[in-house]
C-alpha positions in Angstrom: 89.3 80.6 137.2 85.8 80.7 136.0 84.8 77.7 133.7 81.6 76.9 131.9 80.9 73.3 131.1 78.1 72.4 128.7 76.4 69.1 128.0 73.4 67.7 126.2 73.9 68.4 122.4 73.3 65.8 119.7 71.4 64.8 116.7 67.6 65.0 116.7 64.9 64.8 114.0 62.8 67.9 113.1 60.0 68.3 115.6 62.1 66.6 118.4 63.5 68.0 121.7 66.8 68.4 123.4 67.9 69.8 126.7 71.2 71.6 127.1 72.9 72.2 130.5 75.7 74.4 131.6 77.5 74.5 135.0 79.6 77.3 136.1 82.6 76.7 138.5 85.6 78.7 139.8 83.8 81.2 142.0 81.1 81.2 144.7 77.5 80.9 143.8 76.9 84.3 145.4 79.1 85.8 142.7 77.5 83.9 139.8 74.0 84.8 140.9 74.7 88.5 140.4 75.2 88.2 136.6 73.4 87.2 133.6 73.7 83.7 132.1 72.3 82.4 128.9 72.8 80.6 125.6 74.1 81.8 122.2 74.5 79.8 119.0 76.5 80.0 115.8 75.6 78.2 112.6 78.0 77.6 109.8 78.8 80.8 107.9 76.8 82.9 110.3 77.5 85.2 113.2 77.0 84.1 116.8 73.5 85.1 118.0 71.7 85.3 121.3 69.2 82.5 121.9 68.1 83.0 125.4 69.4 85.0 128.5 68.3 84.7 132.0 68.8 88.1 133.4 68.3 89.2 137.1 65.2 91.0 136.1 63.7 88.6 133.5 64.4 86.6 130.5 65.1 87.4 126.9 64.6 85.2 123.9 65.4 85.4 120.3 62.2 85.8 118.2 63.1 82.7 116.3 62.8 80.5 119.4 60.0 82.1 121.3 57.4 79.6 122.3 59.7 76.7 121.5 62.7 77.1 123.8 62.7 77.7 127.6 65.7 78.8 129.7 65.9 77.7 133.3 68.4 78.9 135.9 69.2 77.0 139.0 70.9 79.6 141.4 71.7 76.9 143.9 73.7 74.8 141.5 75.3 77.6 139.4 73.5 76.0 136.4 71.6 77.2 133.4 69.7 74.9 131.0 67.9 75.3 127.7 64.8 73.1 126.9 64.4 73.0 123.2 61.2 71.7 121.7 59.8 71.6 118.2 63.3 71.8 116.8 63.8 72.9 113.2 66.5 72.3 110.8 67.4 75.9 111.1 68.3 75.5 114.8 71.3 73.5 113.8 74.4 75.2 115.3 77.0 75.1 117.9 75.4 76.3 121.2 77.5 78.2 123.7 76.8 78.9 127.3 77.5 82.5 128.3 78.2 84.2 131.7 78.4 88.0 131.5 80.2 89.4 134.5 80.4 92.9 133.1 84.1 93.5 132.6 84.6 89.9 131.6 82.5 87.6 129.6 82.9 83.9 129.8 82.0 81.3 127.2 81.7 77.5 127.3 83.4 75.3 124.8 80.2 74.8 122.8 78.0 71.8 122.1 76.7 70.8 118.7 73.1 70.5 118.0 72.1 69.0 114.7 68.4 68.9 113.5 68.1 66.6 110.6 65.9 63.8 109.2 
């Protein structure tokens, strides 16, 4: 069974940095490498939104994080990470790792990121 395990959330002051990581397990790397992996977030009272997705043909970022966040994908370790710089209070949310395998979409358990002074 496919599982996504996230790590790296926490409390940071505005202007600070955090790195999130997500490791996929339960299938071979050859299978994972054929699908998109990325990060979504959900703030209190808001819908879940795309943050960054590493696709086979490139990368998509939400406009609100362009220039501040960078997604990395390590195909050899079935891992995707999110480097977050210049964090703002509005980045506060639960961040979810996502693996889109077409007919089935997998989610991690979520990791809390709080940006506050």
